[in-house]
BATI-204314 format. One line per field, with one value per residue: residue number from 1; x, y, z of N, C-alpha, C in turn. Coordinates in Angstrom, 2 decimals, padded with zeros to 5 digits. Example, Ala and Ser with C-alpha at 12.3 -4.5 7.8 and 13.67 -1.06 7.14 Angstrom:
# BATI-204314
dopa <- [1,2]
npx <- [013.19,012.85]
npy <- [-005.69,-002.25]
npz <- [007.80,007.08]
capx <- [012.30,013.67]
capy <- [-004.50,-001.06]
capz <- [007.80,007.14]
cpx <- [013.20,012.90]
cpy <- [-003.30,000.03]
cpz <- [007.80,007.87]
END
This chain:
# BATI-204314
dopa <- [1,2,3,4,5,6,7,8,9,10,11,12,13,14,15,16,17,18,19,20,21,22,23,24,25,26,27,28,29,30,31,32,33,34,35,36,37,38,39,40,41,42,43,44,45,46,47,48,49,50,51,52,53,54,55,56,57,58,59,60,61,62,63,64,65,66,67,68,69,70,71,72,73,74,75,76,77,78,79,80,81,82,83,84,85,86,87,88,89,90,91,92,93,94,95,96,97,98,99,100,101,102,103,104,105,106,107,108,109,110,111,112,113,114,115,116,117,118,119,120,121,122,123,124,125,126,127,128,129,130,131,132,133,134,135,136,137,138,139,140,141,142,143,144,145,146,147,148,149,150,151,152,153,154,155,156,157,158,159,160,161,162,163,164,165,166,167,168,169,170,171,172,173,174,175,176,177,178,179,180,181,182,183,184,185,186,187,188,189,190,191,192,193,194,195,196,197,198,199,200,201,202,203,204,205,206,207,208,209,210,211,212,213,214,215,216,217,218,219,220,221,222,223,224,225,226,227,228,229,230,231,232,233,234,235,236,237,238,239,240,241,242,243,244,245,246,247,248,249,250,251,252,253,254,255,256,257,258,259,260,261,262,263,264,265,266,267,268,269,270,271,272,273,274,275,276,277,278,279,280,281,282,283,284,285,286,287,288,289,290,291,292,293,294,295,296,297,298,299,300,301,302,303,304,305,306,307,308,309,310]
npx <- [295.87,295.47,294.41,297.02,298.97,298.02,298.56,301.05,301.82,300.84,301.93,304.62,304.03,303.41,305.81,307.89,306.78,306.04,307.38,305.18,304.72,307.14,307.61,304.45,302.48,304.40,305.10,302.75,301.20,303.28,302.47,299.19,299.26,300.61,298.53,296.48,297.64,297.32,294.87,293.18,290.47,288.93,286.37,283.70,283.81,286.34,287.68,286.81,287.73,290.54,290.42,289.68,292.04,293.99,292.85,292.87,295.13,296.85,295.85,295.06,298.02,299.29,297.97,298.82,301.43,301.32,299.92,302.12,304.35,303.28,303.19,305.54,306.49,304.26,305.64,306.73,304.28,302.94,305.20,304.58,302.28,302.17,304.06,302.87,300.37,301.71,302.32,300.13,298.15,297.72,297.94,299.19,300.72,299.08,298.87,300.48,300.55,297.87,298.32,300.72,299.02,296.90,299.26,299.32,297.26,297.06,299.19,298.45,299.31,297.80,298.36,300.45,298.44,297.03,298.40,299.97,297.22,296.56,298.86,298.02,295.45,295.78,294.92,294.29,293.82,294.10,291.92,290.24,289.11,290.58,289.24,287.38,289.58,290.36,287.64,287.89,290.60,289.42,287.78,289.40,290.63,288.67,288.00,290.54,291.18,289.12,289.73,292.92,293.18,290.73,288.77,290.75,291.58,289.37,288.89,290.90,290.52,288.27,289.09,291.26,294.64,296.91,295.37,292.68,293.57,295.21,293.47,291.52,292.90,293.88,292.01,290.90,293.04,292.65,290.22,290.79,293.03,292.00,289.17,289.20,290.32,288.66,286.94,287.96,289.13,287.55,288.47,289.36,287.37,284.96,286.51,287.00,284.64,283.90,286.28,285.22,282.72,283.40,285.17,283.04,280.91,283.01,283.73,280.96,279.91,282.32,282.34,280.34,280.20,282.23,281.40,279.17,280.96,282.38,280.06,279.40,281.85,281.72,279.31,276.66,273.56,273.35,275.40,274.04,272.16,272.71,274.02,271.91,270.31,271.68,273.96,272.58,272.92,275.66,277.61,279.75,278.53,279.78,281.83,280.16,278.51,280.28,281.55,279.05,278.22,280.69,280.76,278.83,279.35,281.35,280.31,280.40,280.43,280.65,280.99,278.84,280.18,282.63,286.01,287.51,290.83,290.49,287.59,283.56,282.83,279.87,278.48,276.71,275.82,277.35,277.15,276.53,276.21,279.04,281.37,284.20,287.35,291.26,290.79,288.88,289.82,291.65,289.95,289.04,291.37,291.33,288.87,289.48,291.11,290.01,288.16,289.58,290.86,287.96,287.79,290.19,289.39,287.12,287.64,289.75,287.91,286.11,288.02,288.76,286.40,286.40,288.32,287.51,284.91,286.43]
npy <- [288.54,290.70,289.70,288.31,290.49,291.96,290.39,289.87,292.48,292.46,290.73,291.72,294.33,293.50,292.04,293.76,296.71,299.95,303.51,305.15,307.94,309.22,308.46,308.22,310.41,312.76,313.30,313.45,315.94,317.69,318.22,318.67,321.00,322.70,322.66,323.77,326.44,327.50,327.62,327.49,329.96,330.11,329.42,326.33,325.49,325.97,324.40,321.91,322.07,321.70,319.37,317.86,318.40,317.47,314.66,313.85,314.17,312.64,309.80,309.42,309.67,307.29,305.16,305.80,304.85,302.64,300.75,301.48,300.12,297.76,296.74,296.97,294.72,292.41,291.57,294.03,295.73,294.12,294.31,297.23,297.43,295.86,297.78,300.51,299.24,298.57,301.45,302.16,301.12,298.92,297.48,297.18,299.77,300.65,298.78,298.33,299.48,298.81,295.94,296.61,297.86,295.66,293.78,295.07,295.08,292.86,292.11,293.77,296.68,299.35,301.79,302.37,301.26,303.46,305.62,304.42,304.29,307.00,308.10,306.74,308.08,310.46,312.02,312.36,309.81,309.70,309.17,306.32,303.26,300.11,298.64,300.54,301.46,299.06,298.83,301.21,301.31,298.55,300.01,301.76,299.63,298.50,300.40,301.38,299.14,298.87,301.55,301.52,298.88,297.34,299.08,300.42,297.91,297.53,299.78,299.41,296.96,297.46,299.44,300.50,299.00,300.42,302.72,302.95,302.29,304.36,306.26,305.90,306.33,309.11,310.09,309.96,311.24,314.02,314.30,313.94,316.15,318.96,318.43,317.87,320.11,322.51,321.71,322.36,324.77,327.75,329.83,328.73,328.48,327.33,325.36,323.02,321.69,320.05,318.28,316.39,315.55,313.78,312.24,310.58,309.62,307.73,306.21,304.98,302.78,300.75,300.66,299.17,297.04,295.96,295.97,294.35,291.99,291.60,290.90,288.15,286.71,286.55,287.02,286.85,287.18,289.20,290.85,291.93,292.93,294.94,296.72,297.44,298.76,300.55,302.08,304.67,306.12,307.50,309.79,310.10,308.15,306.11,305.61,304.67,302.31,300.51,300.47,299.18,296.99,295.44,295.81,293.85,291.68,290.64,290.25,292.20,295.01,298.27,301.85,304.10,306.35,307.92,308.63,311.40,313.60,314.89,315.04,314.11,311.98,311.97,308.74,307.27,303.50,300.90,298.20,294.57,292.67,291.59,293.53,295.31,293.96,292.88,289.69,290.37,291.91,290.80,288.78,290.50,290.70,288.38,288.59,290.31,289.24,287.05,288.14,289.22,286.91,285.87,287.81,287.51,284.93,285.46,287.37,284.78,282.96,284.58,285.10,282.31,282.03,283.59,282.50,279.93,280.86,281.76]
npz <- [048.87,050.27,053.10,053.58,053.80,055.96,058.26,058.32,058.82,061.52,062.82,062.89,063.90,066.90,067.35,067.21,068.76,066.73,067.65,068.51,069.01,067.83,065.11,063.99,064.92,065.15,062.69,061.58,062.89,062.22,059.55,059.72,060.79,059.44,057.35,058.70,059.17,056.71,056.08,058.14,059.20,060.76,060.00,058.83,056.51,055.67,057.10,055.91,053.38,053.91,054.80,052.72,050.97,052.37,052.54,050.10,048.76,049.94,050.01,047.51,046.56,047.84,046.43,043.98,044.03,045.14,042.93,041.07,041.73,042.14,039.48,039.06,040.57,041.77,044.77,045.37,045.91,047.94,049.92,050.27,050.73,053.82,054.97,055.15,056.89,058.88,059.98,060.64,062.24,064.87,068.32,069.92,070.60,072.38,074.27,076.26,078.58,079.13,080.20,082.03,083.90,084.54,085.82,087.79,089.51,090.21,091.77,093.56,094.00,093.92,093.59,091.93,089.56,089.22,088.71,086.38,085.01,084.68,083.66,080.71,079.99,080.59,082.53,086.07,088.37,091.40,093.13,092.59,092.52,092.92,091.33,089.74,088.46,086.74,085.18,083.96,082.45,081.09,078.86,077.65,076.34,074.74,073.13,071.82,070.48,068.45,066.85,066.69,064.89,064.10,062.60,060.68,059.15,058.11,056.28,055.06,053.68,051.65,050.64,047.38,046.99,050.01,050.69,051.85,054.57,055.04,054.66,057.10,059.20,058.51,059.17,061.42,063.04,062.04,062.42,066.05,066.43,064.78,065.46,068.26,069.46,068.68,070.35,072.67,072.64,072.12,070.56,068.37,066.32,063.72,062.35,063.00,062.66,060.33,059.74,062.27,061.83,059.41,060.21,061.58,060.00,058.52,060.07,060.69,059.84,060.41,062.88,064.15,063.40,064.29,067.18,066.17,066.00,068.57,069.97,068.88,069.42,072.21,074.82,073.13,073.16,075.41,074.66,072.52,073.52,075.47,073.51,072.14,074.05,075.71,074.41,073.39,075.93,075.83,075.46,073.30,070.72,068.92,070.53,072.88,071.73,071.78,074.14,075.35,073.79,074.13,076.76,077.43,075.75,077.65,079.81,082.10,084.17,083.01,082.48,084.75,087.20,087.93,089.84,088.79,087.88,090.53,090.70,090.72,088.01,086.29,084.74,082.58,082.67,081.46,079.55,081.43,084.45,086.06,088.82,087.33,087.37,087.44,086.39,084.64,082.99,081.86,080.49,078.33,077.20,075.32,074.51,072.24,070.86,069.96,068.19,066.35,065.36,064.03,062.17,060.43,059.82,058.11,056.08,055.21,054.11,052.38,050.45,049.64,048.61,046.08,045.06,044.27,042.32,040.19]
capx <- [297.23,294.78,295.11,298.73,299.43,297.48,298.93,302.06,301.72,300.40,302.99,305.44,303.86,303.64,307.33,308.66,306.17,306.61,307.38,303.97,304.77,308.16,307.20,303.65,302.13,304.90,304.79,300.95,301.07,303.58,301.33,298.32,299.83,300.81,297.48,296.00,298.33,297.17,293.29,291.80,289.63,288.05,284.91,283.90,284.30,287.66,287.90,286.01,288.26,291.65,290.42,289.91,293.13,295.12,292.85,292.97,296.76,297.71,295.10,295.55,299.50,299.50,297.19,299.47,302.65,300.85,299.82,303.27,305.10,302.66,303.43,306.96,306.70,303.58,305.91,306.81,303.11,302.87,305.66,303.78,301.09,302.84,304.66,301.87,299.42,302.75,302.34,298.88,297.42,297.84,296.95,300.63,300.47,298.92,298.31,301.66,299.73,296.86,299.14,301.02,297.84,296.96,299.59,299.98,296.54,297.09,299.78,297.85,300.09,296.76,298.40,300.92,297.85,296.55,299.31,299.45,295.92,296.31,299.77,297.28,294.03,296.07,293.90,294.29,292.77,294.46,291.03,290.00,289.33,291.02,287.32,287.34,291.29,290.30,287.17,288.39,291.20,289.23,287.10,290.37,291.29,288.17,288.07,291.58,291.24,288.76,290.41,293.82,293.30,289.42,288.61,291.68,291.58,288.20,289.12,292.05,289.96,287.42,290.00,292.49,296.30,296.90,294.46,292.04,294.30,295.58,292.21,290.89,293.86,294.36,290.71,290.88,294.13,292.29,289.37,290.98,293.91,291.31,287.58,288.73,290.75,287.31,285.98,288.47,289.24,286.28,289.06,290.10,286.16,284.69,287.46,287.35,283.66,284.00,286.71,284.45,281.51,283.64,285.37,282.20,280.63,283.83,283.56,279.91,279.53,282.97,282.13,278.91,280.86,283.13,280.64,278.35,282.11,282.08,278.96,279.31,282.85,281.59,277.79,275.97,272.60,273.65,276.44,273.03,271.02,273.59,274.26,270.40,269.62,272.20,274.63,272.63,273.24,276.78,277.99,279.85,277.93,280.29,282.11,279.24,278.22,281.78,281.44,277.95,278.21,281.92,280.64,277.65,279.85,282.46,279.74,280.83,279.79,281.44,280.63,279.25,280.87,284.13,286.38,289.07,291.24,290.10,286.32,283.36,282.24,278.71,278.58,275.52,276.27,277.49,277.38,276.23,277.26,279.88,282.35,285.76,289.05,291.75,290.67,287.69,291.59,292.58,289.14,288.97,292.47,290.81,288.01,289.72,292.19,288.90,287.34,290.92,290.63,287.06,287.78,290.40,288.52,285.86,288.41,290.15,286.69,286.06,289.02,288.67,284.97,286.59,289.00,286.63,284.12,287.08]
capy <- [289.30,291.20,289.08,288.05,292.39,292.21,288.95,290.05,293.72,292.27,289.96,292.70,295.31,292.10,291.86,294.78,297.56,301.04,304.10,305.88,309.34,309.78,307.74,308.70,311.19,313.94,314.21,313.90,317.12,319.07,317.93,319.04,322.51,323.17,323.12,324.69,327.41,327.62,327.59,328.28,331.28,330.13,328.90,324.93,325.57,325.91,323.26,320.99,322.21,321.61,317.87,317.04,318.37,316.21,313.24,313.35,314.10,310.82,308.59,308.92,309.58,306.26,304.45,305.66,304.43,301.15,300.52,301.40,299.21,296.48,296.57,296.46,293.21,292.12,291.72,295.09,296.37,293.50,295.13,298.83,297.50,296.17,299.06,301.45,298.80,298.86,302.57,302.73,300.11,297.80,297.47,297.29,301.19,301.17,297.51,297.94,300.22,297.74,294.94,296.79,298.02,294.49,293.39,296.05,295.17,291.34,292.11,294.94,297.81,300.21,303.36,302.24,300.92,304.58,306.01,304.27,304.67,308.33,308.27,306.46,308.75,312.02,312.85,312.20,309.21,308.97,308.28,305.56,301.91,299.08,298.19,301.63,301.41,298.15,299.36,302.24,300.42,297.66,300.62,302.00,298.91,297.90,301.69,301.28,297.89,298.87,302.54,300.69,297.29,296.94,300.65,300.19,296.68,297.50,300.51,299.00,296.09,298.43,300.50,299.75,298.85,300.67,304.03,302.69,302.14,305.67,307.25,306.16,306.83,310.23,311.15,309.80,312.45,315.22,314.36,314.27,317.27,320.13,318.29,317.99,321.98,322.83,321.91,322.61,326.28,328.98,330.92,327.97,328.71,325.94,324.91,321.92,321.01,319.10,316.56,315.77,314.91,313.24,311.07,310.15,309.36,307.15,305.04,304.32,301.34,299.81,300.71,298.86,295.72,295.37,295.54,293.06,290.67,291.34,289.93,286.91,285.86,286.63,286.48,287.03,287.95,290.33,291.64,292.79,293.74,296.22,297.68,298.49,299.20,301.78,302.95,305.82,307.26,307.79,311.44,309.64,307.44,305.40,304.65,304.15,301.26,299.53,299.58,298.68,295.64,294.77,295.25,292.76,290.49,289.98,290.18,292.82,296.51,299.77,302.99,304.59,307.64,307.95,309.93,311.85,314.86,315.39,314.98,312.79,312.06,310.88,308.19,306.18,302.59,299.79,295.82,294.02,291.70,291.91,294.27,294.93,293.39,291.91,288.81,290.47,292.93,289.19,288.38,291.76,290.27,287.36,289.13,291.40,288.23,286.44,289.13,289.40,285.61,286.10,288.85,287.00,283.71,285.42,287.29,284.02,282.43,285.48,284.68,281.18,281.77,284.23,281.63,278.92,281.20,282.34]
capz <- [049.30,051.67,054.56,053.96,054.69,057.32,058.97,058.24,059.55,062.90,063.49,062.79,065.70,067.69,067.89,067.49,068.25,066.52,068.35,067.54,068.83,066.95,063.52,063.17,065.56,065.42,061.06,061.31,063.54,061.15,058.51,060.46,061.19,058.09,056.54,059.39,059.10,055.13,055.68,058.99,058.90,061.74,059.46,058.74,055.27,055.50,057.64,055.06,052.55,054.77,055.26,051.48,050.62,053.06,052.73,048.34,048.53,050.41,049.19,046.25,046.47,047.93,045.88,042.89,044.59,045.20,041.49,040.34,042.74,041.84,038.28,038.59,041.07,043.25,045.92,046.15,046.17,049.19,050.78,050.46,051.97,054.95,055.53,055.43,057.52,060.34,060.38,060.66,062.80,065.81,069.46,070.83,070.39,073.86,075.17,077.38,079.49,079.51,080.44,083.06,084.80,084.94,086.92,089.28,090.15,090.37,092.79,095.04,093.69,093.46,092.86,090.86,088.81,089.05,087.98,085.42,084.17,084.65,081.96,079.97,080.12,080.32,083.96,087.25,088.90,092.38,094.17,091.66,093.17,092.10,090.36,088.82,087.15,086.08,084.30,082.72,081.46,079.87,078.18,076.88,075.54,073.66,071.57,071.00,069.93,067.44,066.64,065.97,064.74,063.44,062.01,060.13,058.83,057.45,054.94,053.87,052.45,051.27,049.04,046.66,047.71,051.35,050.86,052.89,056.22,055.33,055.04,058.73,060.04,058.80,059.77,062.63,063.53,061.78,064.07,067.31,065.89,064.73,066.11,069.70,069.24,068.33,071.39,073.78,072.44,071.70,069.69,067.45,065.58,063.66,061.85,063.33,062.68,059.47,060.39,063.25,061.26,057.96,060.57,062.41,058.86,058.08,061.28,061.06,059.28,061.07,064.97,064.20,062.98,065.69,067.95,066.32,066.36,069.71,070.45,068.10,070.07,073.73,074.94,072.27,073.60,076.42,073.59,071.70,074.29,076.18,071.99,071.92,075.17,076.52,073.32,072.82,076.29,076.07,075.01,072.06,070.11,068.57,072.03,073.42,071.08,071.71,075.57,075.48,073.50,074.60,078.78,077.59,076.04,078.78,081.19,083.01,084.00,082.77,082.59,085.63,087.89,088.03,090.23,087.60,088.39,091.59,090.67,090.29,086.51,086.49,083.88,082.40,083.19,080.37,079.87,082.46,084.90,087.90,088.58,086.72,088.17,086.66,085.79,083.33,082.17,080.67,079.21,077.52,075.78,074.88,073.38,071.28,070.29,069.31,067.27,065.15,064.97,063.62,061.25,059.68,059.18,057.13,055.35,054.52,053.45,051.14,049.67,048.73,047.31,045.06,043.67,044.07,041.76,039.08]
cpx <- [296.37,294.79,296.15,299.40,298.93,298.12,300.20,302.54,301.56,301.10,304.13,305.29,303.30,305.16,307.88,307.61,306.28,305.99,306.23,304.35,305.84,307.72,305.68,302.87,302.75,305.03,303.56,301.02,301.88,302.49,299.86,298.32,300.02,299.47,296.60,296.20,297.42,295.33,292.42,291.76,288.82,286.43,285.05,284.05,285.90,288.12,287.59,287.29,289.98,291.64,290.27,290.98,294.38,294.35,293.25,294.78,297.41,297.00,295.20,297.04,299.86,298.98,298.16,300.72,302.46,300.56,301.23,303.93,304.57,303.21,304.55,307.18,305.19,304.38,306.38,305.70,303.09,303.57,305.01,303.22,301.09,303.11,303.74,300.66,300.42,302.56,301.12,298.14,298.45,297.80,298.49,301.34,300.06,298.51,299.26,301.34,298.76,297.52,299.80,300.32,297.57,297.59,300.15,298.53,296.35,297.98,299.88,298.38,299.05,297.35,299.56,300.14,296.90,297.14,299.69,298.17,296.37,297.69,299.09,295.96,294.62,295.29,294.12,293.70,293.68,293.05,290.44,290.02,289.82,289.73,287.43,288.22,290.83,289.24,287.33,289.49,290.70,288.60,288.01,290.72,290.72,287.49,288.87,291.97,290.50,289.56,291.83,293.61,291.52,288.79,289.54,291.99,290.28,288.47,290.06,291.44,289.44,288.37,291.14,294.10,296.05,295.98,293.66,292.55,294.03,294.17,291.87,291.91,294.36,293.02,290.68,291.54,293.40,291.14,289.80,292.14,292.88,290.15,288.14,289.48,289.49,286.62,286.72,288.92,288.47,286.73,289.31,288.34,285.79,285.45,287.46,285.65,283.82,284.95,286.11,283.13,282.06,284.20,284.37,281.15,281.45,283.79,282.29,279.70,280.99,283.13,281.26,279.13,281.44,282.28,279.84,280.03,282.49,281.23,279.00,280.40,282.71,279.87,277.12,274.75,272.74,274.85,274.99,272.10,271.47,273.34,272.78,269.97,270.22,273.42,274.31,272.69,274.68,276.90,278.73,279.28,278.46,280.98,281.52,278.77,279.52,281.80,280.21,278.01,279.55,281.58,279.57,278.17,281.04,281.57,280.47,280.49,280.78,280.72,280.65,280.02,281.98,284.96,287.81,289.28,290.71,287.93,285.70,282.65,281.20,278.54,277.42,276.22,276.54,277.61,276.19,276.61,277.55,280.48,283.65,286.55,289.73,291.18,289.78,288.81,291.53,291.46,288.56,290.15,291.88,289.84,288.04,290.54,291.01,288.43,288.77,290.45,289.26,287.00,288.82,289.95,287.65,286.72,289.22,288.53,286.24,286.86,289.20,287.19,285.21,287.62,288.38,285.52,285.08,287.64]
cpy <- [290.40,290.97,288.69,289.84,292.16,291.06,289.24,291.55,293.37,291.64,291.07,293.83,294.15,292.09,292.98,296.66,298.98,301.93,305.38,307.17,309.95,309.48,308.26,309.80,312.80,314.38,314.39,315.37,318.19,319.13,319.17,320.51,323.28,323.59,323.96,326.26,328.59,328.18,327.98,329.38,331.19,329.43,327.06,324.96,325.22,325.00,321.88,321.06,321.55,320.43,317.28,317.13,317.21,314.89,312.70,313.14,312.66,309.59,308.48,309.06,307.87,305.40,304.59,305.06,303.27,300.23,300.76,300.50,297.95,296.08,296.47,295.18,293.48,292.28,293.15,296.15,295.55,294.27,296.35,298.88,296.89,296.84,300.28,300.83,299.15,300.47,302.88,301.89,299.18,298.16,298.25,298.65,301.10,300.09,297.36,298.57,299.08,296.89,295.41,297.27,296.86,293.34,293.94,295.71,293.67,291.02,293.15,296.02,298.72,301.37,303.18,302.26,302.17,305.23,306.03,304.35,306.33,309.00,308.19,307.49,310.24,312.71,312.15,310.89,308.55,308.39,307.11,303.81,301.08,298.42,299.14,301.73,300.14,298.26,300.17,302.01,299.26,298.91,301.41,301.14,298.63,299.34,301.38,300.49,297.85,300.20,302.04,299.33,297.52,297.82,300.22,299.10,297.29,298.78,299.80,297.74,296.68,298.91,299.74,300.11,299.86,301.88,304.06,303.03,303.72,306.96,307.35,306.60,308.38,311.16,311.21,310.32,313.21,315.57,314.82,315.87,318.69,319.85,318.84,319.49,322.73,322.88,322.17,324.59,326.85,329.63,329.86,328.23,327.18,325.05,323.21,320.79,319.97,317.73,315.75,314.65,313.96,312.00,310.17,309.09,307.77,305.86,304.43,303.21,300.47,299.49,299.42,297.15,295.20,295.38,294.21,291.69,290.62,290.34,288.60,286.22,286.00,286.08,287.28,288.21,289.34,291.47,292.70,293.43,295.25,296.98,298.43,298.90,300.84,302.54,304.05,307.08,307.33,308.74,310.71,308.63,306.02,304.50,303.74,302.30,300.02,299.33,299.50,297.37,295.27,294.41,294.08,291.66,289.94,289.55,290.97,294.51,297.73,300.62,303.37,305.50,307.12,308.86,309.64,313.08,315.76,315.75,314.22,313.07,311.50,310.56,307.36,304.71,301.56,298.23,295.81,293.03,292.06,293.11,293.98,294.17,293.05,290.98,289.01,291.28,291.40,288.67,289.35,291.30,289.33,287.33,290.01,290.43,287.28,287.14,289.23,287.93,285.21,286.68,287.89,285.57,284.01,286.17,286.24,282.99,283.47,285.35,283.37,281.26,282.96,283.37,280.66,279.48,281.65,280.81]
cpz <- [050.26,053.35,054.48,054.40,055.93,058.32,059.03,059.48,061.11,063.72,063.91,064.26,066.61,068.19,068.20,067.41,067.51,067.77,067.86,067.52,067.99,065.29,062.75,063.15,064.91,063.70,060.79,061.68,062.42,060.19,058.62,060.53,060.26,057.03,057.36,059.50,057.68,055.23,056.86,059.48,060.16,061.01,059.22,057.30,054.92,056.01,056.37,053.76,052.33,054.79,053.85,050.74,051.40,052.74,050.68,048.31,048.88,050.41,048.12,045.84,047.04,047.26,044.23,043.23,044.63,044.30,040.60,040.89,042.41,040.39,037.83,039.22,041.93,044.27,046.45,046.54,047.72,050.16,051.46,051.40,053.19,055.47,055.90,056.41,058.72,060.84,061.28,061.61,063.88,067.17,070.51,070.94,071.83,074.89,076.18,078.71,080.14,080.45,082.16,084.43,085.50,086.25,087.81,090.14,090.69,091.67,093.88,094.93,092.87,092.97,092.16,089.29,088.22,088.17,086.52,084.03,084.11,083.42,080.61,079.49,079.90,081.39,084.97,087.79,090.57,093.37,093.70,092.78,092.42,090.82,088.92,088.09,086.24,084.74,083.41,081.88,080.49,078.72,077.41,075.53,074.62,072.73,071.11,070.21,068.65,066.35,065.96,065.21,063.37,062.42,060.46,059.01,057.70,056.44,054.37,053.34,051.54,050.14,048.97,047.12,049.52,051.48,051.57,054.04,056.27,055.37,056.40,059.32,060.30,059.77,061.05,063.59,063.44,063.17,065.71,067.21,066.19,065.74,067.68,070.07,069.41,069.84,072.85,073.83,071.37,070.24,067.89,066.27,064.95,062.43,061.48,063.39,061.72,059.54,061.07,062.41,060.12,058.84,061.69,061.08,058.28,058.80,061.68,060.88,060.57,062.64,064.86,063.64,063.56,066.52,068.11,066.43,067.96,070.51,070.22,068.65,071.57,073.59,074.20,072.32,074.30,075.47,072.79,072.37,075.06,074.79,071.99,072.29,075.79,075.68,073.48,073.98,076.68,075.02,073.77,071.59,069.76,069.84,072.77,073.23,070.81,072.93,075.81,075.25,073.83,075.69,078.25,077.35,076.72,079.64,082.89,083.00,083.98,082.79,083.91,086.24,088.17,089.11,089.09,088.08,089.29,091.56,090.25,089.02,086.54,084.60,083.44,082.52,082.03,080.33,080.90,083.51,086.01,088.17,088.03,087.76,087.28,086.03,084.28,082.73,081.09,079.94,078.24,076.50,074.98,073.98,072.02,070.01,069.24,068.37,065.99,064.55,063.79,062.21,059.65,058.54,057.73,056.13,054.13,053.39,052.51,050.34,048.65,047.98,046.20,043.88,043.20,042.46,039.93,038.61]
END
């Protein structure tokens, strides 16, 4: 039923993408603000308490609902799984930016591509070249595919019912909401320290499995080489692993200096091969879909092995 739930949720998300800002982000922001108002005293231990309250309440609550529904009817349990997955995962949440940027680059509409990239990343890229735009779009797509699909799928498989998917999605949101606030606002205090560390722990294994899958379905030798040689140079280690392995698997150079909000931002080189362009953006879509197929095949094989073993 795990494989079936994932397939149905992904099909639904492809056919009718969910307005994430309205149905996911907005309720989570209200929930996070509620906890922040009651627990934030500027100390790390208060952030840990708030994080555990949020995680335990949602994960145990979802697991309880799942088991009750499953007891009433297994079909209801599966439908609940599909609903939660539909709310917590989905590459289509950001892929429209990627597709529109690729089309703009193919049509030679560089200003349009820069504008779309700026809307996606929340920064200005008025001076970026076409290769730079393609490079940044590929980077965003590789990281987003892991955060919105593969990371959620991993924890959904590990924990009972939909609690794993909720755990990963909520932990990621709290890291972005409280951890980022800690980095941007010194007055916020250390409240966001624990959520950032907690998400890094939860994402440690999934991000490496995704990187390994990128290498398997792409250029394995270059993917593994770039992962081992380059990932540690990136500021965010998890993103560095994804970009290095993905760039090596695709045979494209990522990272490197970029023009951002009127400044030149120095970044290490990730991947190996040629400069990014619209064709490599198409190759990125293929890499992500092949990785998804690989995950589904592995789940199917595990299911068959369990069935035969019984």
